[in-house]
N, C-alpha and C positions, 0 to 999 in steps of 0.2 A: 758454738753448738755444731758448726760445720766441721770441725777440727776432730776428725776420728782417729788420727795418728795410724794411717794404714800403712801396713810393713807387707811388702810383695815378697814372696817366698820365706814367710816367718816360720818361727817356731815359737813355742812356749814350754820351758821346764818346770816340772812340779817336783817337791819333794814333801812328802806328806799331804799336808792339806793346803799348803802354800805354793804360790809361784816364787820360783827361785831365779828366774831369768826369762826376758821377753827380747826377741830381736830378730835379725836375719838368720836363717838357718845356721850359715858356717860361723857366726859370731856365738850363738848359743852353744854349738857343740864344742865349739874351744873353751867355754867357760865351765861345763858340767862333765861331770866324769859319766862315760857310758860303759856299762859292763853288761854281764850275762842276765841281772836282775832288772835291769832298766826295761820298761815297757815302751814301745813307740808306737804311737797311733799316727797312722798315715793320713793325712788330710789333703793330699795333693789334689788341687783344682776345686777346693773346696773353700768356705769362708769360715774363720773362726772368730766368734765375739765372745765379750761376756756374758752370763747369763743375765736375762731380763730380771728387772727388781721391779715388783708391782706393788707400789707403794700406797694403794688405796683398795682394799677389798674388805667384803662382809661374807666370809665362808662358812660361818657357823649359822645354820638355819635349819627348819624342819621341811615344812611342805613348800613345794614350789607354786608359782603364781601364774601358770599359762593362762586360767581364766580371766585374769586381768589384762593380759596382753591381748586376747581375743576382744575385750571390752573396749580396750584403746583402739583396736583396728576398727572397730565399730563407730568409733567417734567420741567415746567417754574420755575425759582427761584425766591425769594422774590424781589431780586435786578432787576430783568428783568421785572417783574409786575410793579414796581415802576417806571422804566424808561418807560414804556408805558403808564403812566398816572394812574397806580392803587395805591395802598399802601395809606399812609398817606394822600397825597394830595387829592385822592378821597373821603375821609372821610371829608376832609375839605370842599370840595366842596358841600357835601350832607348837613352838619351841618349848613353851613351858610345859608341854604333857609329856616331853622325851627325857630320857636318862642321859648321862653323860655317854654312857657305851652307846646308846643309840645315835647320838650326834657324832660321835667319832666314826661310827660305820658309815654313816651318811657322807661325812666329810672326806673320809680316806680317797675315793675315785675322784672327787674334785681335786685334791691335791695332786693325783697323778695324772691328771689333765692339765694343770698348771706346768708340771714338768714336762710334759710331753711336747708343749708349745715353745719350751725354750726359757721358762721361768724359773729361776733358783731360789728365790726369797720373795717371800709376800709380807706386807703389813696386813694384819688381821684384827678386824675389830668387833666388839661384842656389840651390844645395841638391840637384840632381840629378845632380851629378858625383860629389862625394865624393871626388875625388882632385885633387892640385894641378893636373894639366893639365886635367881637365874642369872644374873650378870655374872656373878662368881661362877656358876656353872660353866656358863661359855667360856670364861678367862681359863678356868682349869681344864677345859677340853683343849683349847688353843695350846697350853703349856704342854699336855701330853701328846698331842699331835706333834708340836716341835722336837718332842723327845724320840717317838716312834718313826717319824717319816724323814726322807731324805731333805725335802724342802725345808726351808729355815722360815719360821714363823715369827713376826716381830708384832708383840701384842699391844693392843690400843683399847681402852676403856670408852666405851660410846653409850654411857646411861643416858646422856642427853641426846637422844635419838628421836624421841617422840614422848608425848605423855600418855601413858599406859591408861587402859580404861577404867580401871578403879580410880584414878585421879583426875578424870576428864573434866571435872567440874572443881577441882581442888588444884589447880596448877602450882599454886603457891606453895602448898604441903608438899608437892612431891620435889620441888626444886630444893625445899629445905631439906627434904629427905636424901636427896641427892648429894646436896652439899655437906650436910652434918653426918650422914653414916655410910653411904655407898663409897664416895672418893676416901674418905680416912681407910675404910676396910679393905678396899682395893690396893691402895698404897701401903697398909701394914702386911698384907700377904705378899706383897711384890708381885702382883700379876698382870700389871700394865708398865709399860715405858710412857704412852702418851693418855692424853685425854684428849678427846674430840667431842664437839657439840655441834648439832644441825641448827646452824643460825640461820632463821628464813620466817618470813610471815606465816602465823598461825602455828610455829612450833616454838622456836625459842627467840626471843627478842634480842637486840644487840645488847641491852642492859642486862638481861638474863643470862646470855652467853658470856658476857664479861665477866660477870660474878663467878660463874661455874669455872672458867679458866684459870682465874686468878686464884681461886679456892686450890684447885689442882696443882697450880705452879707450888703454893706453900707447901704441899704433899709431896712435892718432888716428881710430880708427872708433867712432863712437857707438853704445852698445849697445840692442839690442832683444830682446825675448823672449816665445816661445810659452809662455803660462803657463797652468797649471789648466784646460788643456783636457779632460783625462780622468779628471783625480781633484785633490783637494784637496792638492797637494804643497806649498804655500807659495811659488809662483812668483811671485804678485803681490807679495808681500813682498819677493823677493830683487829684483825689479825696482826697487822704490822704493830699497831698500837700496843698488844699484851706481848709480843714476841713470840708468835707461833712460827712454829718450825716450817708449816705448810698452810695454805689456804686452798681450798680444794673444790672443784666445780668450776666457779667463776664465769659462767655464762653471761652473767649482766655486770661484770666488774665496770668500775668507772675508772676515768682517767686518773683521778686522785688516788684511788685505791691500788692501780698500778705502781704509782710513784711511792706510796706509802708502804707497799711491800718491797719494794725495791731498796728504800732507804733504811728498811729494818731487818733485812736480809732474809725475807720469808718467801719460800720457794710456790710459785705456782703449779698445783698438780691440777692437770687437765684430764677431763674424763668423756673424751667423746663417743665412748660405747652407751653412756646413759643418756645423751642426746639423742642418738641414733635409735637407742631401744624404746625410749617414750615417742618415737616418730615425730622429732621435732627438727628445727633447722636452725636453731640459735646457738651455734658453737661458740665456744669461749675465742675472743679475739686474739688468738696466739702471735700472730704476724706482729701486731701491735706491742705486745708483751715483750718479745724477742728484739725487736726494733728498738725498744727502749732499755734493753738490757736486763730484764727481770728473767731470772733462771726459771725455766719451765720443764716440768716432768710429766710424764705420760703413766696412767694406771687404766686398769680394767673397769674398777668399781664393781667387780663382780658380786652381784646380790641378786636374789631371787624375784625382785620387782622390776629394776628398770636397767639391768645390763647383766643378763645371764649369759655371761660368756667368760672363760677362762684363758681366752687367746688373746696375748699381747701382739701376735702379727696383725690381728684384724684392727686392733687399736692404733697401730702404725698407719695402716691403710687409711683408716678413717682420718687420722693427723693429718697425712698427707693431702688427701683429696678434699676433706671438708675445712681445714683449718690451715692449709698451704705451708705446711713445714714442708722441708726437703727431707728426703731418706735419710741423709745423714743427722739433721738436726731430730729426726723422730728416734734415730737409734741412741743419740746422745740423752734425750729426753727419758727412754725408757730402760736406760742404764745407769750410768753415773749420776745424772742430776736426780733420778729416782731413789738411789742410794742415799745421797745428801738431805733427800725429804724425808727419810726415816733414819737420819742421823748415823749412817753407815758407810758413808763416803770414804773413810780411810781405810776401809776393808774389803768392799765389794765394789761392782758397777763398773770396772776396768781391768784390762789385762795389765798388771803392774808388780814389780818384784815386791814380795811383801804380802800382796793382798790373797784372799783366799781363791783357790783354785775350782772357781767356778765358771765353767766355759761349756758353749755350745757350738758343736760343728754343723754348718748348714750344708745342705745337698745343692748349693748354688755355686756360681763363679763370681758373683757381683752382689755386695751388700744390698743393692737398689733392688734385686728381685723380691726382698721379703715383703716391702709394701705392695710392689708392683703386681705379684703373683697371689693376689688375695684369695681366701677361703680354702686354701689347702695348707697342708703342714709339711714344710720343708726341713724340718730339724733332722739331721742325720744321726747325731749323738750328743748325749749330755753328761757332762762332767760335773760332779758335785763334791766339794771338798777334796778334791783330787781323785775321786774314784768314779769310773764308769758305771752310771745308774740307768741309762737307757741306750 
């Protein structure tokens, strides 16, 4: 993760949407044809990196939850707020009142902000509908946004985000509904690539999570898992057991969980923004994971409750300061490792011949300035699919 492959006086050549050459400027110029139609962008004294890949976001929701933020500042816990009717279920209630057109209108400026901070691809979860109609609505919104916005959105079905109000005393009925109707319908409509589960005390147990993920796999959806966020439940071990592409959060991961994920090729997606946003200090043991050879990725966990930020640079700052990643490790975690966490490692996440021309030009002279100069936007230009979009 320290190996960034830095190229001094480098150049990237693009044709159409793809990178066709990368290397020293003189070598690239010798390989490609330069004529009057060629557009040249001078990035002298600047840093060029692949676009960030934000591999864990919840971008489709209605009302924001700043009142809960104030309650946490005053001493209420996330769990206490949820029990009082706040949390995920409050977002479900507000989303169900909105049309697809209204959700698209709310989401577009959020996507613009992702791009403005250098993110060119996000994984986008459902999970604030928790009914067949509303989960389908969210996934259709994600599909439409992917078509009309420059940002790429990779869809994940998260019907197992919480037990909705109408099933609060009938959780087994909701899980049966999720398994027998929601997952098959989502798969039939080809609206998601992944299926995620919030595996945690008072949400979905290990047994329930395994049942949901195994069902998803039978319908062609790749499993992901919210794991070990609030307690050491064994979610990391379960993620490895079912072959999940990633296990996310992992604040309370065990040593055996690290070994199981490494053994099974499951990527650790760390979300320091949610720890920070909840006012906690129990950051995931990133150094231990990296030292043991477990691939680590970073994401914002953008959502209205615990991590209300579209900024990957601030996530890099938190990763360095709170989890002791080096700046190089943080950049690797937010680009190529995050690309592999959404099964896109062969097409995005690094500047290589044949990959998509998703690049960010930074108004800095050294990549280490990104986490160091925190709280500001140092992005100069964003290039998506070979086109200048910012």
